[in-house]
Structures are given as C-alpha cells and as structure tokens.
N, C-alpha and C positions, 0 to 999 in steps of 0.2 A: 504493500500500500504506500509506503514511503517513497519508493521509486516512481510510482505513478504521479505523485504530487510534484516531484522534482521535474519530471518530464513536462507536466502541464505548466509549471513555473517557467521553465526554459522556453517553451513555445510562446507563452505570454510575453516574456522579455524580448524574444526575437521579433514578435509582432509590434511591440512598442517601439523598438529601434527602427523597424521598417516604416512605420507611420510617422515617426519623428524626423526622418530625413527627406530630402527633396527627390530622391530617386537616382536613376542612372545618369551616366555622362553621355552627352550628345555631341559628337564631333561634327563640325561643319566648316566649310571654307569661309574665310573672312570676307566681309562685304564692306564697301565704303560707307562711312558715317557722314551724313549731311552733304549730299551731292545735289546742289540746286541746279535746276534746268531753267534756262532763260525763258521768260514769258513769251507766248506766241499771241500776236494780235492784241497787245495792250493789257492782257489780264495779269493775274498774279503768277508768281513763279511756282513751279512744282519742286518741292524739296523731298528727296529720297533719303530716309533715315532708317538704319537697321539698329534696333535696340538689342543688345546682347545681354541676356539674363544669366547670372551665375548665382550661386548660393551666397549671399542674400543681397544682391544689388543689381541695379540696371546700369548699363553703360551705353550711351550717355544717360545721365539722370536728369539732364535739362536740355530741352530742345527749344531753340529760338527761331521764330518765323515772323514774317510780316502779315498784317491783316490783309486778307484777300488771297493769300497763298493757299496752295493745296499741299498737304503733307501726305506723302506716300510712305506709310509706316509699316515696317516689317519687324516681327519678333523672331529672334534666334536664340534658342536655349543652348548655351555652351557648357553649362553644368547644372544638372538637376532638371526638374519639370516645373515650368512656370507659365503663367498667362498674364495678359495685361487687360485691365479694365480702366476705361476713362468714362466715368459715370456721367459727367457733364456733357459729353459729346456722344453718348450712347454707343460707345465703341468697345468691343472685346476682341482680343487676338489670342490665338493659340500658337504653338511653335510652328515656325515657317509660314505663317499666314501674313498676308499683306493687305492693308486697307488704305484707301485714299480718303482723306478727310479735308473738306473745304473749310478753311478757318477764316470766317468773315469778321468776327468780333474780337477786338483786343481783350486780353485778359490772361489769367493763369489757370491752366487746366491740369489738375493732379491726375497721375496714373499710378496704379498699384498692382501688385501681383494678385491674380484672381484664383490661384491654386494654392491651397493650404500646403506650405512647403517646409514647415519646421520652425525651429526656434527663432530665426531671423525674419520670418514672414512679414511681421508688422512693420519692419523697417524698409521693406522693398517698395519704395515710392519714388516718383520722379515728377517733373513738371514740363508741360508744353507752354511756353510763354509766347503769346501773340502780341506783337507790338504795333 
C-alpha cells in the first residue's frame, strides 16, 4: 500500500511540473523586426513586426507606429507555448499566425500572453504605441 501512495505522489508531482512550465522548445528561423513598407497612394505605411515569445517575455515588448499605419503582426514562439491577446483591438494570435491591424487612433494598446505558461505568465506584457 505504501508503494502505491509513492507512485501516485510521483505522478502528481510530475503533472504539477508539466503544468507549471511553458512546454517544449520551438525552433524557427529569425525574421526581421519592424520592417516598414512605404505607403502606396498616400495612405499609411505597413509595418511588419515579428514578436518573439520566450519564457517569460516578448521581444520586442514595445512597438511604435504612426496613426493610420497598418501593423502586420506575427507571433513566433522561440521557447515555450505562448499566444498574444490585444483586448482593445480584438486581436488574438497563436504561434506562427499573422494578422494585419489598421491603427487609426493614437494611443497605447497593451498585449499579453493568452496561454497560461507558468510562473512568469503575468509579466508577459508589451505595448503597441500609436503616435
């Protein structure tokens, strides 16, 4: 009976460690960060940005664009499993997803990790600053 309790305790401990970590490592080729494309026909620029997520930070953690620009945003997990949510813009991204966001209003828009990824999850935030 004592052996059974030890086995159950070991399984519970292993499950706790598995749930507390962000997951496996995802290798991917590097992408350029912040590659603005000149505007066509007088509109705003298109800024291509790849956010690289590691345990427990985003790089870059701040993105600056001009009002009227379009942000082509890609999430790339380089360590662990993460997502991005930008509540004020109604945007969510999973690994290797890209979304285009038209940013017409100046302001600061917070993004955060949308996948519970362990002890540093709450610190995984960043900002899109529209000037």
